[in-house]
FIKOLMAR-816355 format. One record per residue (C-alpha): x, y, z. Coordinates in steps of 0.5 Angstrom, whole numbers, padded with zeros to 4 digits, always signed. Layout:
BEGIN
XYZ/...
//
This chain:
BEGIN
+0029-0007+0010/+0029-0012+0004/+0036-0012+0001/+0034-0010-0006/+0032-0003-0004/+0035+0003-0007/+0036+0007+0000/+0037+0013-0004/+0030+0013-0007/+0025+0017-0004/+0020+0012-0002/+0026+0009+0002/+0028+0015+0005/+0020+0016+0007/+0020+0010+0011/+0027+0010+0014/+0028+0008+0021/+0033+0010+0026/+0034+0005+0032/+0033+0007+0039/+0034+0000+0042/+0031-0007+0041/+0024-0007+0038/+0024+0001+0038/+0025+0006+0032/+0024+0013+0030/+0022+0016+0024/+0020+0023+0020/+0015+0024+0016/+0016+0026+0008/+0014+0032+0005/+0015+0029-0002/+0009+0024+0001/+0005+0029+0004/-0003+0028+0002/-0009+0033+0003/-0008+0032+0011/-0002+0029+0014/+0002+0023+0010/+0000+0019+0005/-0003+0013+0008/+0001+0008+0004/+0008+0010+0006/+0005+0010+0014/+0003+0003+0013/+0010+0001+0009/+0014+0004+0015/+0010+0000+0020/+0012-0006+0015/+0019-0004+0015/+0020-0004+0023/+0017-0011+0022/+0022-0013+0017/+0028-0010+0021/+0026-0013+0027/+0032-0018+0029/+0027-0023+0031/+0024-0023+0024/+0021-0030+0022/+0020-0031+0014/+0016-0026+0010/+0010-0022+0010/+0003-0026+0009/-0001-0020+0011/-0001-0013+0014/-0007-0009+0017/-0006-0002+0019/-0011+0002+0023/-0011+0009+0022/-0013+0012+0029/-0011+0019+0028/-0008+0024+0023/+0000+0023+0023/+0003+0030+0024/+0009+0033+0020/+0015+0031+0024/+0018+0026+0028/+0014+0019+0030/+0016+0013+0034/+0015+0006+0032/+0015+0000+0036/+0014-0007+0034/+0014-0014+0037/+0012-0021+0036/+0007-0023+0040/+0007-0031+0038/+0012-0035+0034/+0010-0041+0032/+0014-0046+0028/+0013-0043+0021/+0009-0037+0022/+0010-0031+0027/+0004-0026+0029/+0006-0018+0030/+0004-0012+0034/+0006-0005+0031/+0005+0002+0034/+0007+0009+0031/+0006+0014+0037/+0007+0022+0037/+0007+0026+0044/+0006+0019+0047/-0001+0018+0043/-0002+0012+0038/-0004+0015+0031/-0003+0009+0027/-0003+0001+0029/-0002-0005+0025/-0002-0013+0026/+0002-0017+0021/+0003-0024+0020/+0010-0027+0017/+0012-0034+0015/+0017-0039+0012/+0013-0040+0005/+0014-0047+0002/+0012-0050-0004/+0005-0053-0005/-0001-0054-0010/-0003-0047-0013/-0009-0044-0016/-0011-0037-0018/-0019-0036-0019/-0019-0029-0021/-0017-0028-0028/-0012-0023-0030/-0015-0017-0034/-0015-0017-0041/-0012-0009-0042/-0007-0005-0046/+0000-0005-0044/+0003+0001-0040/+0007+0003-0046/+0001+0004-0050/-0002+0009-0045/-0001+0016-0043/+0002+0018-0036/-0004+0021-0032/-0003+0028-0031/-0001+0030-0024/-0001+0037-0024/-0005+0040-0018/-0005+0033-0015/-0002+0032-0007/+0005+0031-0007/+0005+0023-0006/+0002+0022-0013/+0008+0025-0016/+0012+0019-0013/+0008+0014-0018/+0008+0013-0026/+0000+0012-0027/-0003+0010-0033/-0010+0009-0033/-0014+0004-0037/-0021+0006-0034/-0023+0010-0028/-0019+0016-0028/-0020+0021-0023/-0026+0025-0024/-0027+0022-0031/-0033+0019-0033/-0035+0013-0029/-0036+0006-0033/-0044+0005-0033/-0042-0003-0032/-0038-0002-0026/-0038+0005-0024/-0033+0005-0019/-0028+0001-0022/-0021+0003-0024/-0015-0001-0028/-0009+0003-0028/-0001+0001-0029/+0003+0004-0024/+0010+0004-0021/+0015+0008-0017/+0017+0014-0020/+0023+0014-0021/+0023+0007-0022/+0025+0002-0016/+0025-0005-0016/+0019-0008-0013/+0019-0011-0005/+0014-0012+0000/+0015-0005+0003/+0014-0002-0004/+0008-0007-0006/+0005-0005+0001/+0005+0003-0001/+0003+0001-0008/-0004-0003-0005/-0006+0004-0002/-0004+0008-0009/-0011+0008-0011/-0016+0014-0011/-0022+0013-0007/-0027+0010-0010/-0032+0015-0008/-0028+0020-0012/-0029+0016-0018/-0037+0014-0017/-0039+0021-0016/-0034+0025-0020/-0033+0030-0014/-0028+0031-0008/-0031+0030-0001/-0027+0029+0005/-0025+0022+0006/-0020+0018+0011/-0018+0011+0011/-0020+0008+0017/-0017+0001+0016/-0013-0003+0011/-0011-0010+0010/-0006-0013+0005/-0005-0020+0003/+0001-0022+0000/+0001-0028-0005/+0008-0027-0008/+0014-0029-0005/+0021-0025-0005/+0024-0028-0011/+0017-0027-0015/+0018-0020-0013/+0025-0019-0015/+0023-0022-0022/+0018-0017-0023/+0024-0012-0022/+0022-0004-0023/+0016-0006-0028/+0009-0003-0028/+0004-0007-0024/-0003-0007-0026/-0008-0005-0020/-0015-0006-0021/-0020-0003-0015/-0027-0003-0014/-0032-0001-0008/-0038-0006-0006/-0042-0001-0002/-0043+0007+0000/-0047+0009+0005/-0048+0012+0013/-0041+0015+0012/-0037+0009+0010/-0035+0005+0004/-0031-0001+0002/-0025-0001-0003/-0022-0008-0006/-0016-0009-0010/-0012-0014-0014/-0005-0012-0016/-0002-0016-0022/+0005-0017-0025/+0005-0016-0033/+0006-0024-0034/-0001-0025-0030/+0002-0027-0023/-0003-0024-0017/+0002-0021-0013/-0003-0018-0007/-0010-0017-0006/-0012-0011-0001/-0019-0009+0002/-0020-0002+0006/-0026+0001+0009/-0026+0009+0008/-0030+0015+0012/-0033+0020+0008/-0037+0026+0009/-0042+0030+0005/
//
């Protein structure tokens, strides 16, 4: 795990891994990050990323992480294996599995790399929105346990609110860990999944859902995350299509000063 993590923080406890030997670890689900069924997917993905970051053969920093949720994760112990499948001069490709009872419940691929200074340009525009300090905290009474680990301040698109007629599945929210925690790759990967499912925003009702696959692209490096500190970051999420039992969800994560930290895309199963 990154050195700037506060190991007593609930998130760090939730993603903690006990070494079982080279490339193998054991972890335990956290009641504090429970969802409606199983644990919050953001912490599951963050746990798999933590295995990569803890590996003795790690090269560089995370560039991308794709997590595939093959089955519900049961409460209790799980095992994680991580191995680099290809290491190049400046990049590394990873395979990671989480198992319970010798069956894969979640697996991931990741890319890490040594970053270098190059030409930069961000084509997305930083949203012009009120600051977090000007907004009220979202009320979390009656919400799943994982939500209580985040300070959420919605600009628009709050859960079960009225959809925006112009962009009905759009949510924009300032968010940070609760209690506040310095941002690193582990916490950012979890934050990228901390949006309520877009169908809850579009339809303003709850239906059974489950993320099938989640990909996160990290655009900031470790130093830029450290400079963000424990400040709120701005998340903006939307969907492109709902139908035939699935919908997609895309999001961007921004620092207060307009730095694009990460983008994320997922496909979600739903049932009516």
